[in-house]
C-alpha positions as CSV (number, residue, x, y, z in Angstrom):
1,M,196.6,221.5,-27.3
2,T,195.9,223.9,-24.5
3,T,192.2,223.6,-23.9
4,M,190.0,220.5,-24.5
5,E,186.3,220.0,-23.9
6,H,184.5,216.7,-23.8
7,R,180.8,216.3,-23.2
8,G,179.6,212.9,-22.1
9,A,177.4,211.1,-19.5
10,Q,179.1,213.0,-16.7
11,G,178.5,216.4,-18.3
12,A,181.2,218.7,-19.7
13,L,184.8,218.1,-19.0
14,V,187.2,221.0,-19.6
15,I,191.0,220.4,-19.5
16,D,192.8,223.7,-19.3
17,E,196.3,222.1,-19.0
18,D,198.7,222.0,-22.0
19,L,198.8,218.3,-23.0
20,T,201.7,218.7,-25.4
21,P,204.4,217.3,-23.0
22,Y,202.2,214.1,-22.7
23,R,202.0,213.3,-26.5
24,G,202.0,209.6,-27.1
25,S,201.2,208.9,-23.4
26,W,198.2,208.1,-21.4
27,V,197.1,210.6,-18.7
28,A,194.7,210.4,-15.8
29,I,192.5,213.5,-15.5
30,R,190.8,214.6,-12.3
31,D,189.0,218.0,-11.9
32,G,190.4,219.1,-15.3
33,K,194.1,218.5,-14.3
34,V,196.6,215.8,-15.2
35,I,197.4,213.8,-12.1
36,A,199.6,211.1,-13.6
37,S,200.9,209.8,-16.9
38,A,202.3,206.5,-18.3
39,L,203.0,204.8,-21.6
40,D,200.1,202.4,-21.3
41,P,196.7,202.4,-19.6
42,V,197.4,199.4,-17.3
43,E,200.5,201.0,-15.9
44,L,198.6,204.3,-15.4
45,R,195.6,202.6,-13.7
46,D,198.0,200.8,-11.3
47,R,199.5,204.0,-10.0
48,D,198.6,204.8,-6.4
49,E,197.5,208.4,-7.2
50,V,195.0,207.3,-9.8
51,L,191.4,206.7,-8.6
52,D,188.8,204.5,-10.3
53,T,186.8,207.7,-11.0
54,D,189.6,209.4,-13.0
55,L,189.3,209.8,-16.7
56,L,192.0,208.0,-18.7
57,L,193.0,209.7,-21.9
58,L,195.4,208.8,-24.6
59,V,197.1,212.0,-25.8
60,P,197.7,211.6,-29.5
61,S,201.3,211.8,-30.9
62,Q,199.9,214.2,-33.5
63,T,196.9,216.5,-33.7
64,T,194.3,213.8,-34.5
65,N,191.4,212.1,-32.8
66,T,191.5,211.4,-29.1
67,L,190.3,208.2,-27.3
68,L,188.6,208.6,-24.0
69,L,188.0,205.7,-21.6
């Protein structure tokens, strides 16, 4: 899991960071970089460094589908 690309309403998002250390956790993505992680999305959203415009992403425990919020 080194490069991930998502196309949505905001255009293309490319994450060049290795997400393997975050398996099973939620991460906040800004400008293609992980800025914070937590075990649940509420805890992640409540962190001071996470902005309302950041993408919240659940990194799967295994190589499966990914949920984007």
